[in-house]
C-alpha positions in Angstrom: 82.7 139.9 109.3 81.1 137.1 107.2 84.4 136.4 106.0 86.6 136.4 108.7 84.2 134.0 110.1 84.2 132.1 106.6 88.2 131.6 107.4 87.6 131.0 110.8 85.5 128.4 110.1 87.7 126.7 107.0 90.7 127.5 109.6 89.0 124.9 112.0 88.2 122.3 109.3 92.3 122.2 107.9 92.9 122.0 111.4 90.5 119.4 112.4 91.2 116.6 108.6 94.8 117.1 110.0 94.4 115.7 113.1 92.2 112.9 111.4 95.0 112.1 109.3 97.4 112.8 111.7 95.6 109.8 113.7 95.1 108.2 111.3 98.8 107.6 109.9 99.7 106.5 113.8 96.7 103.7 113.6 98.1 102.3 110.8 101.9 103.2 112.1 101.2 101.1 115.2 98.7 98.3 114.6 99.7 97.8 111.3 103.8 98.2 110.0 105.6 98.0 112.9 104.3 94.3 114.2 104.8 93.4 110.6 108.6 95.3 110.4 109.0 93.8 114.4 108.0 90.2 113.1 110.5 90.8 110.1 113.4 91.3 111.8 112.7 89.2 114.9 113.2 86.6 111.6 116.1 88.1 109.8 117.4 88.0 113.6 116.6 83.8 113.7 118.4 83.4 110.0 121.3 85.1 111.2 122.2 83.3 114.4 121.1 80.4 112.7 124.0 81.4 110.7 125.9 82.0 113.3 125.9 78.9 114.2 126.2 76.6 111.5 129.4 74.6 110.6 129.4 75.6 107.1 132.6 77.2 105.9 131.9 79.9 103.0 135.8 79.9 102.4 136.1 76.2 101.6 132.7 76.2 98.1 135.0 75.9 95.8 133.1 76.8 92.0 134.2 74.8 89.5 133.8 76.9 85.3 132.4 75.4 82.1 135.5 74.8 80.1 138.9 76.3 81.1 139.4 74.4 83.8 139.9 77.4 85.9 138.1 77.2 89.8 137.2 80.3 90.9 136.9 80.9 94.7 133.4 82.2 96.4 
């Protein structure tokens, strides 16, 4: 009988430990990681909008190689 009680207490303790770990992970995700990712995504989207709005033509950039005189398009 005492052995069953020990297993029951140990099982409940493990369940409580798992619940506490999941609460800590959820708190860290919602209050630390998610806002950081949202800020990073927002700044990336703003930068991408600036790139789209810029008048720079990517195909007009030509780079010359060193000694051969060949031209490479990037």
